[in-house]
VOPAGU-2260 file (C-alpha; in pm, 1 decimal, decimal comma):
REM VOPAGU-2260
SITE   aa  ch    i         X         Y         Z
SITE  MET   A    0   -2610,4   -9963,1    5759,5
SITE  LEU   A    1   -2566,6   -9597,6    5851,6
SITE  TRP   A    2   -2424,6   -9503,5    5511,6
SITE  GLU   A    3   -2735,4   -9642,2    5339,5
SITE  LYS   A    4   -2957,1   -9406,5    5540,9
SITE  GLN   A    5   -2715,9   -9120,3    5465,3
SITE  TYR   A    6   -2737,8   -9202,3    5095,9
SITE  GLN   A    7   -3118,2   -9186,9    5101,7
SITE  LEU   A    8   -3105,5   -8850,1    5276,5
SITE  LEU   A    9   -2853,4   -8717,7    5022,9
SITE  ALA   A   10   -3068,6   -8841,3    4734,5
SITE  GLN   A   11   -3364,7   -8645,6    4870,8
SITE  VAL   A   12   -3160,7   -8328,1    4918,6
SITE  LEU   A   13   -3029,4   -8352,5    4562,6
SITE  ALA   A   14   -3377,5   -8416,4    4424,8
SITE  ASP   A   15   -3497,5   -8097,5    4592,8
SITE  LYS   A   16   -3220,6   -7913,0    4405,4
SITE  GLY   A   17   -3319,6   -8069,0    4075,7
SITE  ILE   A   18   -3007,0   -8285,3    4054,3
SITE  ASP   A   19   -3071,3   -8628,1    3902,3
SITE  ILE   A   20   -2885,7   -8871,2    4127,7
SITE  GLU   A   21   -2929,6   -9159,7    3884,3
SITE  ARG   A   22   -2748,0   -8958,1    3618,2
SITE  VAL   A   23   -2473,7   -8879,7    3869,4
SITE  LYS   A   24   -2435,6   -9247,4    3959,3
SITE  ASP   A   25   -2422,6   -9343,2    3593,1
SITE  LYS   A   26   -2135,0   -9101,4    3532,7
SITE  LEU   A   27   -1947,7   -9229,6    3836,0
SITE  LYS   A   28   -1983,8   -9587,0    3712,5
SITE  LYS   A   29   -1851,1   -9493,4    3368,9
SITE  GLN   A   30   -1547,4   -9307,9    3501,5
SITE  VAL   A   31   -1219,8   -9467,7    3383,5
SITE  ILE   A   32    -874,7   -9411,9    3531,4
SITE  GLU   A   33    -563,1   -9570,6    3382,6
SITE  LEU   A   34    -329,6   -9744,1    3625,8
SITE  PRO   A   35      44,8   -9688,0    3573,4
SITE  SER   A   36     218,5  -10025,1    3558,9
SITE  TRP   A   37     537,2   -9875,1    3701,9
SITE  ALA   A   38     369,6   -9754,9    4021,0
SITE  VAL   A   39     328,9  -10104,0    4171,3
SITE  GLY   A   40     702,7  -10179,5    4163,3
SITE  ASN   A   41     977,5  -10044,0    4384,5
SITE  SER   A   42    1059,9   -9685,7    4300,9
SITE  GLY   A   43    1253,2   -9417,0    4476,5
SITE  THR   A   44    1442,3   -9091,6    4457,8
SITE  ARG   A   45    1796,3   -9017,0    4350,7
SITE  TYR   A   46    1891,2   -9069,8    4715,6
SITE  GLY   A   47    1767,4   -9424,2    4749,4
SITE  THR   A   48    1481,8   -9671,7    4738,8
SITE  PHE   A   49    1284,0   -9820,8    5025,5
SITE  ARG   A   50    1197,7  -10167,8    4904,4
SITE  GLU   A   51     852,6  -10310,8    4965,2
SITE  GLU   A   52     777,0  -10674,0    5036,5
SITE  GLY   A   53     577,2  -10813,8    4748,2
SITE  ALA   A   54     649,5  -10523,6    4510,6
SITE  ALA   A   55     598,0  -10617,8    4147,2
SITE  ILE   A   56     910,1  -10743,1    3972,0
SITE  THR   A   57     798,4  -10875,1    3634,2
SITE  VAL   A   58     548,2  -10743,0    3383,8
SITE  TRP   A   59     319,4  -11030,0    3485,0
SITE  ASP   A   60     337,2  -10912,3    3847,8
SITE  ARG   A   61     243,4  -10562,5    3740,9
SITE  ILE   A   62     -56,7  -10687,1    3547,6
SITE  ASP   A   63    -165,5  -10903,8    3841,8
SITE  ASP   A   64    -142,6  -10607,1    4079,1
SITE  CYS   A   65    -334,6  -10376,0    3847,5
SITE  ALA   A   66    -602,8  -10645,2    3810,5
SITE  GLU   A   67    -629,0  -10665,8    4189,1
SITE  ILE   A   68    -670,5  -10288,9    4212,3
SITE  GLN   A   69    -941,0  -10304,0    3946,6
SITE  ARG   A   70   -1115,7  -10580,6    4141,4
SITE  VAL   A   71   -1167,8  -10352,4    4440,6
SITE  VAL   A   72   -1221,1  -10013,3    4270,3
SITE  GLY   A   73   -1411,2  -10115,7    3956,8
SITE  ILE   A   74   -1319,7   -9812,3    3742,8
SITE  CYS   A   75    -959,6   -9895,2    3642,1
SITE  PRO   A   76    -979,1  -10155,5    3363,9
SITE  VAL   A   77    -686,5   -9996,0    3177,1
SITE  MET   A   78    -311,0  -10023,2    3240,2
SITE  ALA   A   79     -69,0   -9762,5    3108,1
SITE  THR   A   80     268,5   -9899,9    3001,6
SITE  HIS   A   81     630,6   -9806,1    2942,1
SITE  VAL   A   82     800,2   -9975,3    2647,1
SITE  LEU   A   83    1115,0  -10065,0    2842,7
SITE  TRP   A   84     940,2  -10222,0    3138,7
SITE  ASP   A   85     623,5  -10384,4    3006,1
SITE  VAL   A   86     766,5  -10631,7    2758,9
SITE  THR   A   87     857,3  -11001,3    2769,2
SITE  GLU   A   88    1217,5  -11109,5    2818,9
SITE  ASP   A   89    1243,4  -11189,7    2448,3
SITE  GLY   A   90    1113,8  -10846,9    2345,5
SITE  LYS   A   91     749,6  -10926,6    2264,8
SITE  TYR   A   92     446,2  -10714,2    2349,3
SITE  GLU   A   93     151,4  -10916,5    2224,1
SITE  PRO   A   94     177,4  -11168,4    2513,7
SITE  VAL   A   95     152,7  -10872,3    2751,5
SITE  ARG   A   96    -169,2  -10763,3    2583,9
SITE  GLU   A   97    -306,3  -11117,8    2595,0
SITE  TYR   A   98    -224,5  -11173,6    2961,7
SITE  ALA   A   99    -374,1  -10837,7    3054,2
SITE  ALA   A  100    -693,7  -10934,6    2869,1
SITE  GLU   A  101    -706,8  -11262,0    3066,0
SITE  LYS   A  102    -698,9  -11052,3    3381,5
SITE  GLY   A  103    -976,2  -10822,6    3259,0
SITE  LEU   A  104    -749,9  -10534,4    3160,9
SITE  ARG   A  105    -669,9  -10356,9    2837,9
SITE  ILE   A  106    -355,7  -10160,6    2759,4
SITE  GLY   A  107    -385,9   -9783,6    2762,6
SITE  THR   A  108    -127,9   -9513,3    2702,6
SITE  VAL   A  109     211,1   -9630,7    2573,4
SITE  HIS   A  110     514,7   -9431,0    2685,6
SITE  PRO   A  111     835,8   -9424,2    2477,8
SITE  ASN   A  112    1180,2   -9412,5    2636,8
SITE  THR   A  113    1341,4   -9069,4    2622,7
SITE  PHE   A  114    1540,8   -9064,8    2946,3
SITE  MET   A  115    1678,6   -9407,0    3044,9
SITE  GLY   A  116    2016,6   -9451,0    2877,5
SITE  GLN   A  117    2357,8   -9285,9    2866,7
SITE  GLN   A  118    2283,2   -9149,7    2519,3
SITE  PHE   A  119    2030,4   -8910,3    2672,4
SITE  LYS   A  120    2288,5   -8714,6    2873,7
SITE  PHE   A  121    2221,2   -8405,4    2660,2
SITE  GLY   A  122    1862,2   -8491,1    2571,8
SITE  SER   A  123    1670,6   -8704,3    2323,5
SITE  ILE   A  124    1511,3   -8531,9    2023,0
SITE  CYS   A  125    1655,7   -8195,8    2132,9
SITE  ASN   A  126    2005,0   -8342,7    2172,5
SITE  PRO   A  127    2276,6   -8146,2    1987,8
SITE  PHE   A  128    2412,5   -8471,4    1843,9
SITE  ALA   A  129    2231,7   -8582,6    1529,4
SITE  ASP   A  130    2289,1   -8955,7    1587,0
SITE  VAL   A  131    2104,1   -8944,0    1921,0
SITE  ARG   A  132    1817,7   -8748,8    1767,7
SITE  ARG   A  133    1789,7   -8997,0    1482,2
SITE  SER   A  134    1797,6   -9303,0    1710,5
SITE  THR   A  135    1526,8   -9144,8    1929,3
SITE  ILE   A  136    1307,0   -9079,8    1626,9
SITE  GLU   A  137    1352,7   -9439,7    1510,9
SITE  HIS   A  138    1252,8   -9549,9    1861,2
SITE  PHE   A  139     944,7   -9326,5    1839,0
SITE  LYS   A  140     843,5   -9494,3    1514,7
SITE  ASP   A  141     896,1   -9836,4    1668,9
SITE  CYS   A  142     668,1   -9732,2    1954,4
SITE  VAL   A  143     386,7   -9692,2    1701,9
SITE  ARG   A  144     434,7  -10058,6    1613,1
SITE  ILE   A  145     442,3  -10146,5    1983,9
SITE  ALA   A  146     119,5   -9954,1    2041,0
SITE  ARG   A  147     -44,5  -10155,8    1764,1
SITE  GLU   A  148      72,3  -10482,3    1922,9
SITE  LEU   A  149     -61,9  -10373,3    2260,0
SITE  GLY   A  150    -391,9  -10251,1    2116,2
SITE  SER   A  151    -327,9   -9895,8    2232,9
SITE  LYS   A  152    -445,9   -9580,8    2058,9
SITE  THR   A  153    -252,0   -9330,9    2271,8
SITE  LEU   A  154     116,3   -9240,9    2293,9
SITE  GLY   A  155     226,9   -9031,9    2590,4
SITE  VAL   A  156     551,2   -8837,4    2557,7
SITE  TRP   A  157     749,0   -8680,3    2839,8
SITE  LEU   A  158    1090,6   -8540,8    2753,9
SITE  ALA   A  159    1364,9   -8491,9    3010,5
SITE  ASP   A  160    1537,2   -8268,3    2753,9
SITE  GLY   A  161    1684,3   -7940,8    2869,4
SITE  THR   A  162    2005,5   -7763,7    2963,6
SITE  ASN   A  163    2178,7   -7693,4    3292,0
SITE  TYR   A  164    2382,4   -7383,3    3206,2
SITE  PRO   A  165    2357,4   -7064,3    2999,4
SITE  GLY   A  166    2547,0   -7103,3    2675,6
SITE  GLN   A  167    2526,1   -7482,4    2680,7
SITE  ASP   A  168    2316,2   -7495,2    2363,2
SITE  LYS   A  169    2132,0   -7274,1    2117,6
SITE  LEU   A  170    1778,7   -7242,8    2258,1
SITE  ARG   A  171    1596,5   -7157,6    1935,8
SITE  GLU   A  172    1765,6   -7449,9    1763,7
SITE  ARG   A  173    1648,7   -7681,8    2043,3
SITE  LYS   A  174    1293,0   -7564,9    1975,8
SITE  HIS   A  175    1334,4   -7654,8    1608,5
SITE  ARG   A  176    1471,2   -8000,3    1697,7
SITE  LEU   A  177    1182,4   -8052,1    1939,0
SITE  PHE   A  178     917,6   -7994,4    1675,5
SITE  ALA   A  179    1100,4   -8190,6    1407,0
SITE  GLY   A  180    1126,1   -8496,8    1632,3
SITE  LEU   A  181     768,1   -8481,5    1754,1
SITE  LYS   A  182     636,4   -8429,3    1402,2
SITE  GLU   A  183     806,2   -8746,0    1281,5
SITE  LEU   A  184     632,9   -8941,0    1557,4
SITE  TYR   A  185     301,1   -8772,3    1480,9
SITE  ASP   A  186     325,7   -8849,0    1110,2
SITE  ALA   A  187     413,2   -9212,7    1183,3
SITE  MET   A  188     104,2   -9269,0    1399,3
SITE  ASP   A  189    -210,8   -9433,4    1271,5
SITE  ALA   A  190    -500,8   -9203,6    1187,4
SITE  ASP   A  191    -691,6   -9311,3    1498,2
SITE  MET   A  192    -400,4   -9259,6    1739,7
SITE  THR   A  193    -350,5   -8960,7    1969,0
SITE  LEU   A  194     -23,6   -8809,2    2090,3
SITE  LEU   A  195     -25,2   -8662,7    2442,0
SITE  LEU   A  196     261,0   -8422,1    2516,4
SITE  GLU   A  197     349,2   -8369,1    2881,8
SITE  TYR   A  198     534,6   -8068,7    3024,7
SITE  LYS   A  199     743,5   -7994,8    3332,3
SITE  PRO   A  200     900,3   -7666,3    3449,9
SITE  PHE   A  201    1230,9   -7817,0    3569,0
SITE  GLU   A  202    1415,4   -8136,8    3670,7
SITE  PRO   A  203    1625,0   -8311,0    3558,4
SITE  ALA   A  204    1729,1   -7999,1    3361,0
SITE  PHE   A  205    1779,4   -7691,9    3578,7
SITE  TYR   A  206    1845,6   -7397,8    3343,2
SITE  THR   A  207    1603,2   -7462,0    3059,2
SITE  THR   A  208    1348,7   -7737,4    2997,1
SITE  ASP   A  209    1245,1   -7784,0    2635,3
SITE  VAL   A  210     875,4   -7850,8    2711,4
SITE  MET   A  211     861,3   -7627,6    3014,8
SITE  ASP   A  212     490,0   -7545,8    3047,0
SITE  TRP   A  213     144,8   -7590,2    2897,9
SITE  GLY   A  214     208,7   -7311,2    2651,0
SITE  MET   A  215     500,2   -7492,3    2490,4
SITE  SER   A  216     306,7   -7819,3    2484,3
SITE  TYR   A  217       8,1   -7638,4    2331,2
SITE  LEU   A  218     229,2   -7473,1    2070,7
SITE  MET   A  219     387,5   -7801,7    1963,2
SITE  CYS   A  220      50,6   -7982,6    1956,0
SITE  THR   A  221    -110,7   -7706,2    1753,4
SITE  LYS   A  222     173,4   -7716,7    1499,6
SITE  MET   A  223     150,8   -8096,8    1474,2
SITE  GLY   A  224    -223,8   -8128,9    1419,1
SITE  ASP   A  225    -560,5   -8227,7    1562,1
SITE  ARG   A  226    -443,4   -8562,6    1700,3
SITE  ALA   A  227    -181,3   -8404,1    1927,5
SITE  LYS   A  228    -301,8   -8278,3    2263,7
SITE  VAL   A  229    -163,7   -8153,5    2593,4
SITE  LEU   A  230    -111,4   -8385,9    2888,2
SITE  VAL   A  231    -141,7   -8209,2    3224,1
SITE  ASP   A  232      53,4   -8361,2    3511,8
SITE  LEU   A  233     -85,8   -8206,1    3829,9
SITE  GLY   A  234     255,7   -8205,5    3997,6
SITE  HIS   A  235     434,6   -8033,2    3710,5
SITE  HIS   A  236     360,2   -7674,1    3799,6
SITE  LEU   A  237     535,8   -7402,7    3994,0
SITE  LEU   A  238     377,7   -7294,2    4320,2
SITE  GLY   A  239      69,0   -7077,8    4280,1
SITE  VAL   A  240     -13,9   -7176,6    3922,3
SITE  ASN   A  241    -389,9   -7187,4    3860,4
SITE  VAL   A  242    -419,9   -7534,4    3708,1
SITE  GLU   A  243    -797,6   -7524,5    3666,2
SITE  GLN   A  244    -765,3   -7211,4    3450,6
SITE  ILE   A  245    -516,5   -7395,8    3230,3
SITE  ILE   A  246    -768,7   -7678,8    3199,9
SITE  ALA   A  247   -1045,1   -7434,8    3102,8
SITE  VAL   A  248    -832,7   -7279,4    2828,0
SITE  LEU   A  249    -719,1   -7614,4    2688,5
SITE  LEU   A  250   -1075,9   -7745,7    2687,8
SITE  ASP   A  251   -1196,1   -7438,4    2504,2
SITE  GLU   A  252    -919,0   -7477,0    2245,4
SITE  GLY   A  253    -982,8   -7849,5    2195,1
SITE  LYS   A  254    -633,9   -7938,7    2317,8
SITE  MET   A  255    -701,9   -8094,4    2659,8
SITE  GLY   A  256    -583,8   -8451,2    2605,3
SITE  GLY   A  257    -507,2   -8616,9    2934,2
SITE  PHE   A  258    -403,3   -8606,1    3298,6
SITE  HIS   A  259    -135,7   -8754,7    3515,0
SITE  PHE   A  260    -298,7   -8751,7    3856,5
SITE  ASN   A  261     -70,8   -8694,0    4156,5
SITE  ASN   A  262       0,0   -8418,7    4407,0
SITE  HIS   A  263     288,0   -8208,5    4531,8
SITE  LYS   A  264     356,0   -7967,5    4813,6
SITE  TYR   A  265     667,0   -7795,6    4682,4
SITE  ALA   A  266     790,6   -7964,6    4364,0
SITE  ASP   A  267     772,8   -8282,1    4157,9
SITE  ASP   A  268     483,3   -8522,8    4162,5
SITE  ASP   A  269     529,8   -8824,9    4385,1
SITE  LEU   A  270     241,9   -8776,1    4629,4
SITE  MET   A  271     -99,9   -8940,9    4621,0
SITE  VAL   A  272    -352,1   -8732,7    4429,2
SITE  GLY   A  273    -586,8   -8543,7    4658,7
SITE  SER   A  274    -357,2   -8582,8    4959,0
SITE  ILE   A  275    -242,6   -8219,2    4957,5
SITE  ASP   A  276    -503,1   -8016,2    4770,6
SITE  PRO   A  277    -840,1   -8195,9    4740,5
SITE  TYR   A  278   -1016,6   -7865,5    4672,3
SITE  GLY   A  279    -792,0   -7798,5    4373,5
SITE  LEU   A  280    -871,8   -8143,8    4235,9
SITE  PHE   A  281   -1243,2   -8070,6    4278,3
SITE  LEU   A  282   -1207,6   -7738,5    4092,6
SITE  ILE   A  283   -1041,8   -7916,9    3798,8
SITE  PHE   A  284   -1334,8   -8155,2    3766,3
SITE  ASP   A  285   -1571,9   -7861,7    3804,3
SITE  GLN   A  286   -1421,4   -7705,2    3491,8
SITE  ILE   A  287   -1447,7   -8032,6    3300,3
SITE  ILE   A  288   -1811,0   -8090,5    3393,7
SITE  GLU   A  289   -1904,2   -7730,1    3318,1
SITE  ALA   A  290   -1740,7   -7761,0    2974,6
SITE  GLU   A  291   -1919,2   -8089,9    2909,3
SITE  GLU   A  292   -2255,2   -7932,5    2992,0
SITE  ASP   A  293   -2169,7   -7655,3    2743,8
SITE  ASN   A  294   -2120,4   -7928,3    2477,3
SITE  VAL   A  295   -1742,1   -7892,0    2472,2
SITE  ASP   A  296   -1549,7   -8207,4    2376,1
SITE  VAL   A  297   -1411,9   -8364,7    2695,0
SITE  ASP   A  298   -1255,4   -8680,4    2550,9
SITE  ILE   A  299    -979,1   -8697,6    2813,0
SITE  VAL   A  300    -742,1   -8975,6    2920,8
SITE  TYR   A  301    -727,8   -8992,8    3300,4
SITE  MET   A  302    -418,9   -9163,0    3439,2
SITE  LEU   A  303    -238,9   -9192,2    3770,9
SITE  ASP   A  304     135,8   -9125,1    3769,2
SITE  GLN   A  305     279,8   -9150,4    4117,0
SITE  SER   A  306     583,1   -9282,9    4301,0
SITE  HIS   A  307     495,8   -9457,7    4625,9
SITE  ASN   A  308     817,0   -9432,7    4823,2
SITE  ILE   A  309     705,5   -9498,2    5182,4
SITE  GLU   A  310     342,4   -9614,3    5158,9
SITE  PRO   A  311     242,8   -9958,9    5025,0
SITE  SER   A  312     211,2   -9907,0    4650,2
SITE  ILE   A  313    -116,2  -10086,6    4588,4
SITE  GLU   A  314    -282,1   -9920,3    4887,0
SITE  GLY   A  315    -151,6   -9581,1    4776,3
SITE  ILE   A  316    -303,1   -9632,7    4432,8
SITE  ILE   A  317    -637,7   -9746,9    4575,5
SITE  GLN   A  318    -647,8   -9443,0    4803,9
SITE  SER   A  319    -566,9   -9218,8    4507,4
SITE  VAL   A  320    -847,6   -9364,0    4296,6
SITE  MET   A  321   -1089,7   -9307,1    4583,2
SITE  ASN   A  322    -973,0   -8946,1    4615,5
SITE  VAL   A  323   -1032,5   -8887,8    4244,3
SITE  GLN   A  324   -1379,3   -9041,0    4273,8
SITE  LYS   A  325   -1463,6   -8807,2    4559,3
SITE  ALA   A  326   -1351,4   -8499,2    4367,8
SITE  TYR   A  327   -1547,3   -8605,2    4059,4
SITE  ALA   A  328   -1858,8   -8688,0    4261,8
SITE  ARG   A  329   -1854,9   -8351,2    4438,8
SITE  ALA   A  330   -1815,7   -8167,9    4108,4
SITE  LEU   A  331   -2115,1   -8359,5    3970,5
SITE  LEU   A  332   -2320,4   -8236,9    4266,0
SITE  VAL   A  333   -2264,9   -7864,8    4205,4
SITE  ASP   A  334   -2601,1   -7689,9    4181,9
SITE  ARG   A  335   -2541,8   -7551,9    3831,0
SITE  ARG   A  336   -2872,7   -7368,2    3814,7
SITE  LYS   A  337   -2803,1   -7184,3    4140,1
SITE  LEU   A  338   -2446,4   -7111,6    4031,3
SITE  GLN   A  339   -2558,3   -6961,0    3700,6
SITE  GLU   A  340   -2818,6   -6742,8    3869,0
SITE  ALA   A  341   -2555,9   -6609,5    4109,8
SITE  ARG   A  342   -2324,5   -6527,5    3820,3
SITE  GLN   A  343   -2597,0   -6349,5    3627,0
SITE  ASN   A  344   -2678,8   -6142,0    3933,6
SITE  GLY   A  345   -2316,2   -6057,9    4000,6
SITE  ASP   A  346   -2342,9   -6233,3    4336,8
SITE  VAL   A  347   -1980,5   -6326,3    4395,9
SITE  ILE   A  348   -2039,0   -6459,5    4746,6
SITE  LEU   A  349   -2325,2   -6689,4    4650,4
SITE  ALA   A  350   -2138,8   -6818,6    4345,1
SITE  ASN   A  351   -1837,1   -6913,1    4553,3
SITE  ARG   A  352   -2057,4   -7050,5    4829,1
SITE  THR   A  353   -2236,4   -7274,5    4579,2
SITE  LEU   A  354   -1908,5   -7438,9    4484,1
SITE  MET   A  355   -1803,8   -7472,0    4848,0
SITE  GLU   A  356   -2135,1   -7634,7    4937,4
SITE  ALA   A  357   -2073,4   -7906,3    4679,5
SITE  PHE   A  358   -1713,9   -7955,6    4792,4
SITE  GLU   A  359   -1821,8   -7995,3    5153,5
SITE  ILE   A  360   -2076,0   -8271,3    5078,1
SITE  ASP   A  361   -1989,1   -8608,5    5227,6
SITE  VAL   A  362   -1999,0   -8816,0    4909,1
SITE  ASN   A  363   -1887,3   -9141,2    5072,7
SITE  PRO   A  364   -2246,2   -9274,9    5104,6
SITE  LEU   A  365   -2304,5   -9199,2    4735,3
SITE  LEU   A  366   -1982,2   -9373,6    4629,0
SITE  ASN   A  367   -2060,3   -9668,2    4855,7
SITE  GLN   A  368   -2396,3   -9704,6    4682,1
SITE  VAL   A  369   -2234,2   -9681,2    4338,9
SITE  ARG   A  370   -1986,9   -9956,3    4424,7
SITE  VAL   A  371   -2256,4  -10183,9    4561,8
SITE  GLU   A  372   -2457,2  -10138,3    4243,1
SITE  MET   A  373   -2140,7  -10226,9    4048,3
SITE  GLY   A  374   -2107,9  -10549,6    4245,2
SITE  ILE   A  375   -1807,7  -10457,8    4459,1
SITE  GLU   A  376   -1766,5  -10387,5    4829,1
SITE  PRO   A  377   -1827,3  -10030,0    4951,4
SITE  ASP   A  378   -1475,5   -9967,7    5086,0
SITE  PRO   A  379   -1204,6  -10065,7    4833,0
SITE  LEU   A  380    -916,8  -10023,2    5076,6
SITE  LEU   A  381   -1071,3  -10244,8    5344,0
SITE  ASN   A  382   -1171,6  -10490,7    5072,5
SITE  TYR   A  383    -808,5  -10513,4    4963,3
SITE  ARG   A  384    -670,6  -10544,1    5316,5
SITE  ARG   A  385    -910,4  -10824,9    5399,7
SITE  SER   A  386    -831,4  -11016,9    5081,5
SITE  GLY   A  387    -488,7  -11139,5    5189,2
SITE  TYR   A  388    -342,5  -11035,0    4853,0
SITE  ALA   A  389     -57,0  -10836,4    5010,6
SITE  GLU   A  390      51,6  -11133,4    5219,0
SITE  LYS   A  391      21,4  -11364,9    4919,8
SITE  ILE   A  392     246,8  -11163,4    4689,7
SITE  ALA   A  393     499,2  -11105,3    4970,3
SITE  ARG   A  394     538,4  -11483,1    5002,3
SITE  GLU   A  395     539,3  -11558,2    4631,2
SITE  ARG   A  396     780,4  -11282,3    4527,2
SITE  LYS   A  397    1021,1  -11312,3    4817,4
SITE  ASN   A  398    1291,0  -11494,0    4624,6
SITE  LYS   A  399    1235,4  -11340,4    4282,7
SITE  GLY   A  400    1493,2  -11068,7    4332,3
SITE  ALA   A  401    1474,9  -10693,4    4350,3
SITE  ASN   A  402    1357,2  -10458,9    4082,4
SITE  THR   A  403    1340,9  -10082,2    4075,5
SITE  LEU   A  404    1156,0   -9871,4    3820,9
SITE  GLY   A  405    1258,1   -9510,1    3793,1
SITE  GLY   A  406    1412,9   -9311,1    4071,7
């Protein structure tokens, strides 16, 4: 095949640069991305939902779909869960863990509920009403038990808490409530568990958001302790924010905990990762790899978090995984020796050009080779389309009823 010849040529070029392609392939094979269970069901916006034939309805459907994605991509053996959605009808979690294991998956990050329910009208742990704060904290503690049942070591927290109008609440007091609630969750966790705190500049709150940026997340995590780290959602930034600089700072401070991979053009985070800004995604991985080579701890949870509103969900996830693989592969192919020499010589043009050269490499032949060596077909999307899985689930789930997660 043509790609096989292209791979051999690339291997020779990299060898001439002193880049060990076997080491690169090994890292690509060990890459792990968590699949969000909620992304394979119907989801939408506040304006409506476009339902998809065969969309997952039950937790068992979601596990089946994630297992199918793993079959074709090979680097997604972990499924992230939400405690409201990924549970049996009689409120049990262990059967979910067991069924996932049967399908070759393990359970990853567990997400508590802090936004679905009328009680959260004014927030969860930042709510001005003490009874809502207390019930949320009790739910947090129960989520530690749920994480144990699911075999998870990570709790991911996103708070919709905020205010819509000046004067609505006392802002400093909301900060105190925020820390008090998070600290109770942190103290309830097992010693080998990690708390990941997400941030978002706005929406659904439009005047203030209680965890509004990476600085607030970093502050709360630092106050809690070593096992609390920042979760960076790529779509949760205002236009023009330099996300890779944020990553560099968090890595250097030992507080880079995880990612929610997605993309956005203007706001929010519902687009496939790498569909808008593939260069930005590459630059993020460049910072991670550079830190790793400087012996900085890069124990990071990588997770997709997307809402597939018009594209087929499973295909959108597969495409996203492939985009992440491309960005990671290109970052692994940066000529670090050449880049360092350019920096030492103050050669701004050559330093930038070195990064651009890596970004412009066609890494598809390399990724094809990696997949073949892993025992899967070179093109995951075509593999999925040829499998007949989409047609199968459309038939089987036709009369199950509709289900919408989020939106």
